[in-house]
C-alpha positions in Angstrom: -2.7 39.6 15.9 -3.3 38.2 19.4 -7.0 39.0 20.3 -10.4 38.2 18.8 -11.0 42.0 18.2 -7.9 42.2 16.1 -9.1 39.4 13.8 -12.5 41.1 13.5 -10.8 44.4 12.6 -8.6 42.8 10.1 -11.6 41.2 8.3 -13.4 44.5 8.4 -10.4 46.4 7.1 -10.2 44.0 4.1 -13.9 44.4 3.4 -14.2 40.6 3.9 -16.9 40.6 6.7 -20.4 40.9 5.4 -22.8 42.7 7.8 -24.9 39.6 8.3 -21.9 37.6 9.6 -20.4 40.3 11.8 -22.1 39.2 15.0 -21.2 35.6 14.5 -17.5 36.4 13.9 -17.4 38.8 16.9 -19.2 36.3 19.2 -17.4 33.1 18.4 -13.7 33.1 19.6 -11.5 31.2 17.1 -9.1 30.3 19.9 -11.7 27.7 21.2 -11.4 25.7 18.0 -7.6 25.5 17.7 -5.5 22.8 19.4 -2.4 23.8 21.3 -0.1 22.1 18.8 -0.6 23.1 15.1 1.6 23.2 12.1 3.9 26.2 12.7 3.0 26.8 16.3 3.0 25.3 19.8 1.3 27.1 22.6 3.5 25.6 25.3 6.7 26.7 23.5 5.6 30.1 22.2 2.2 31.2 23.3 2.5 34.7 21.6 3.3 33.2 18.2 0.5 30.6 18.6 -2.0 33.4 19.3 -0.7 35.4 16.4 -1.4 32.4 14.0 -4.8 31.8 15.5 -6.0 35.4 15.2 -4.5 36.1 11.8 -6.6 35.8 8.7 -5.0 32.6 7.6 -5.5 28.9 7.5 -4.4 26.9 10.6 -3.3 23.3 9.8 -4.4 21.0 12.6 -3.7 17.6 11.2 -1.2 16.0 8.8 -1.3 12.6 7.1 -4.7 11.8 8.6 -3.3 11.9 12.1 -1.0 8.9 11.5 2.5 8.8 13.0 4.9 10.5 10.7 8.7 10.1 10.7 10.7 13.3 11.0 11.7 13.5 7.3 8.6 12.1 5.8 6.2 14.0 3.5 3.5 15.8 5.4 0.2 16.1 3.7 -2.1 18.6 5.3 -5.4 16.7 6.1 -7.4 18.9 8.4 -7.5 22.6 9.3 -9.3 25.7 10.4 -9.8 27.5 7.1 -8.8 31.1 6.3 -11.6 33.2 7.9 -12.0 35.5 4.9 -12.3 32.5 2.5 -14.9 31.0 4.9 -16.8 34.3 4.7 -16.6 34.4 0.9 -18.0 30.9 0.8 -20.8 31.8 3.3 -21.7 34.9 1.2 -22.1 32.6 -1.8 -24.3 30.3 0.2 -26.7 33.1 0.9 -28.4 31.7 4.0 -31.6 33.2 5.3 -33.3 32.9 8.7 -35.0 29.5 9.0 -32.7 27.8 6.5 -31.6 24.3 7.4 -27.9 23.8 6.4 -25.9 20.6 5.9 -22.2 21.1 6.2 -19.8 18.5 4.7 -16.6 18.4 6.6 -16.8 19.5 10.3 -13.1 20.1 10.7 -12.5 22.1 13.9 -16.1 23.0 14.2 -15.5 26.8 13.7 -17.6 27.1 10.6 -20.4 25.1 12.2 -20.3 27.4 15.2 -20.7 30.5 12.9 -23.7 28.8 11.2 -25.2 27.8 14.6 -24.9 31.4 15.9 -26.5 32.8 12.8 -29.3 30.2 12.2 -29.7 28.4 15.5 -28.0 25.1 16.2 -31.2 23.1 15.5 -30.8 24.2 11.9 -27.2 23.0 11.4 -26.1 19.4 10.6 -22.4 18.7 10.0 -20.8 15.4 8.7 -17.2 14.4 9.3 -15.4 11.4 8.0 -12.5 11.3 10.6 -13.7 10.1 14.0 -10.8 11.8 15.8 -11.4 15.1 14.1 -15.1 14.9 14.9 -14.5 14.1 18.5 -12.3 17.2 18.9 -14.8 19.4 17.0 -17.6 18.3 19.3 -15.5 19.3 22.3 -14.7 22.6 20.7 -18.4 23.3 19.9 -19.5 22.4 23.4 -16.8 24.7 24.9 -18.2 27.5 22.7 -21.7 26.8 23.8 -23.1 25.2 20.6 -24.6 21.7 20.0 -25.5 21.3 16.3 -26.1 17.8 15.0 -22.8 16.2 14.1 -22.6 12.9 12.2 -19.7 10.6 11.7 -19.8 9.4 8.1 -18.9 9.9 4.5 -20.0 13.4 3.5 -20.7 12.2 -0.1 -23.7 10.5 1.4 -25.0 13.6 3.2 -27.3 12.9 6.1 -30.6 11.6 4.7 -32.4 11.5 8.1 -32.1 15.3 8.5 -33.2 16.2 5.0 -34.5 18.2 3.3 -32.0 21.1 3.6 -32.2 24.5 2.0 -28.4 24.8 1.8 -25.4 22.5 1.6 -21.9 23.8 2.2 -18.9 21.6 1.6 -15.5 22.4 3.1 -13.3 20.0 1.1 -12.6 20.0 -2.7 -14.9 17.7 -4.7 -14.4 16.3 -8.1 -18.1 15.8 -8.6 -21.4 16.8 -6.9 -22.9 13.6 -5.4 -26.5 12.7 -6.3 -27.3 12.3 -2.6 -26.8 16.1 -2.2 -29.3 16.9 -4.9 -31.8 14.5 -3.3 -31.4 16.0 0.1 -31.3 19.6 -1.1 -33.8 19.4 -4.0 -34.7 23.1 -4.0 -31.9 25.3 -2.6 -28.2 26.0 -3.0 -25.0 24.0 -2.9 -21.6 25.6 -2.5 -18.4 23.6 -2.8 -14.8 23.8 -3.8 -14.6 21.9 -7.1 -12.0 20.7 -9.5 -9.5 18.2 -10.6 -5.9 17.3 -9.6 -4.7 19.7 -12.2 -6.8 22.7 -11.1 -8.9 22.7 -8.0 -9.2 26.4 -7.3 -12.8 27.1 -7.9 -16.0 27.5 -5.9 -19.0 25.9 -7.7 -22.2 27.7 -6.6 -25.2 25.7 -7.7 -28.8 26.5 -7.5 -31.0 23.4 -7.3 -34.5 23.2 -8.6 -36.5 20.0 -8.5 -33.3 17.9 -7.9 -31.4 19.5 -10.8 -28.5 21.8 -10.2 -26.9 24.5 -12.3 -24.3 27.1 -11.5 -21.1 28.9 -12.1 -17.4 29.0 -11.0 -15.7 31.7 -9.0 -13.0 32.5 -6.4 -9.6 30.9 -5.8 -10.0 28.6 -2.8 -7.4 26.1 -1.7 -9.2 23.5 0.4 -8.1 19.9 1.3 -9.5 17.1 -0.8 -12.5 14.9 -0.3 -10.5 12.0 1.3 -12.2 9.4 -0.8 -11.1 11.1 -4.1 -7.8 12.8 -3.3 -5.5 14.2 -5.9 -1.8 13.4 -6.1 0.8 15.1 -3.9 4.3 14.6 -2.7 7.9 15.7 -3.0 9.7 15.7 -6.3 12.6 13.8 -4.8 10.2 11.0 -3.9 8.3 10.9 -7.2 11.0 11.5 -9.8 12.2 8.4 -11.6 15.9 8.8 -12.5 15.5 6.9 -15.8 15.7 9.1 -18.8 12.5 10.0 -20.5 11.6 10.9 -24.1 13.0 14.3 -25.0 11.6 17.0 -27.3 10.8 20.7 -27.4 7.8 22.9 -27.4 7.1 26.5 -28.4 4.6 27.0 -25.7 6.0 28.9 -22.7 5.4 26.6 -19.7 3.9 29.4 -17.5 1.1 29.8 -20.1 -0.5 26.5 -19.2 -0.8 27.1 -15.5 -2.5 30.5 -15.4 -6.0 30.4 -14.0 -8.2 30.3 -17.1 -6.0 27.9 -19.0 -5.4 25.6 -16.0 -9.1 25.4 -15.3 -9.8 24.3 -18.8 -6.9 21.9 -19.0 -8.1 20.4 -15.7 -11.4 19.4 -17.3 -9.6 16.7 -19.3 -6.3 16.2 -17.5 -8.1 15.3 -14.3 -5.6 13.0 -12.6 -2.3 14.8 -12.9 -0.8 17.8 -11.1 2.0 20.3 -11.6 4.6 22.2 -9.6 6.7 25.2 -10.7 10.2 25.3 -9.4 12.4 28.3 -9.8 16.1 27.8 -10.2 18.2 28.8 -7.2 20.9 30.7 -9.1 19.0 33.9 -9.8 19.0 33.1 -13.5 15.3 33.4 -13.9 15.1 29.8 -15.2 12.6 27.4 -13.9 11.3 23.8 -14.3 7.6 23.0 -14.6 7.0 19.5 -13.4 3.9 17.3 -14.1 3.1 14.1 -12.2 0.3 11.6 -12.6 -1.7 10.9 -9.5 -0.6 7.3 -9.6 3.1 8.3 -9.7 3.9 6.3 -12.8 4.4 9.2 -15.2 6.1 12.6 -15.1 7.1 15.3 -17.4 9.2 18.5 -17.3 9.3 21.7 -19.3 12.5 23.8 -18.9 11.8 27.5 -18.9 14.6 29.9 -20.0 13.9 33.6 -20.2 13.6 35.0 -23.8 13.8 31.5 -25.3 11.7 30.6 -28.3 11.5 26.9 -27.6 11.7 25.0 -24.4 13.1 21.5 -23.7 10.6 18.8 -22.7 11.1 15.4 -21.1 8.4 12.9 -20.6 8.6 9.6 -18.7 6.1 6.7 -18.1 3.1 5.2 -19.8 1.5 8.7 -20.3 2.9 11.6 -22.2 1.7 14.2 -19.7 3.1 17.3 -21.5 1.3 16.2 -24.7 -2.0 15.9 -22.8 -1.6 19.3 -21.3 -0.5 20.8 -24.6 -3.5 19.4 -26.5 -5.9 20.7 -23.9 -4.2 24.1 -24.0 -4.6 24.3 -27.8 -8.2 23.3 -27.5 -8.8 26.2 -25.1 -7.0 28.5 -27.5 -9.2 27.3 -30.4 -12.3 28.2 -28.3 -11.1 31.8 -28.2 -9.3 31.6 -24.8 -12.5 31.9 -22.7 -12.3 33.0 -19.1 -13.3 30.7 -16.3 -16.2 32.9 -15.5 -17.9 31.9 -18.8 -18.1 28.3 -17.8 -20.8 26.7 -15.8 -21.7 23.3 -14.2 -24.9 21.3 -14.4 -25.7 18.2 -12.4 -28.6 15.9 -12.5 -29.4 12.2 -12.1 -27.3 11.4 -15.1 -24.1 13.0 -13.8 -22.4 16.4 -14.2 -21.1 18.3 -17.2 -19.4 21.6 -17.9 -20.7 24.1 -20.4 -19.6 27.4 -22.0 -21.9 30.5 -21.9 -25.0 28.4 -22.4 -26.1 25.2 -20.5 -26.9 23.7 -23.9 -23.3 24.1 -25.0 -21.5 21.3 -23.4 -17.7 21.3 -23.4 -16.3 18.2 -25.0 -13.2 17.1 -23.1 -10.9 14.1 -23.3 
């Protein structure tokens, strides 16, 4: 895909472009928001490949490791991007903006989403907050080049932007562990949409309707956004995190893939909030695999060895935490609840914090 029209047609063909956003997508050229050097592409070296990436319906990573110098073999954490257009549109559909709405965006990134909002609502109704000064400077240049001048603020998105409040809508473009009280105060009657979750499972949109400063809503989707930089989850290469010391060994009769499916992982992530997993297939075509778990602080790890058709699986746990035991206990609790789907859970937020419930807001889920 090498032209704006091709991106537009791709989104239309997928049924991913709501009618109310078609003009914005058609009018705002994504190429204006992408730097010449990106992860996987360099305009100077291969302009056709660079254009293919820009006009594909995929994310474009524009920064790694917060822009800090990175040695050639060092781990590269993706820290800023232009999100996948179809996911952006899914999120905007959940936001349900109307003419005249004032929107606060958390995470300016490249400015592409702020440009869509400005085209649809008018730039005077759009405020965007960005934590990274370099990212914000480039976003402002991109927006100016595209002909838009929304209000952009350098600051911590968790604080919102009180001077511009109240807002009818808040959209967050990074994954949050919680919904800040400041957002409820600045959008006391409206809607908030944000990627939400924990280190174990962060693949949910939380869509919250706010009435008189109290929010309630549901989970949906399968987004993969970068973290709120002030509350990041763990990440890294196994070779950098694995401690060669032998851990405590045992077995389990729970097939490891059963704990990382969407519904189960969502529920496990409500209590195992500060650990993450990675599934690694064996490279010998045996069908075997290892499921790794790491604590965010890097002090604990666990493995479960998957062998096809086995009835039990070898477990090894290292460090001050028994990560597999934590995951197993949460999985069994989910099973005891009747294996509820993620869509049955909801989130409430007020001045006292946030809590997850099952089917009814009065039925709080006890975790931990």
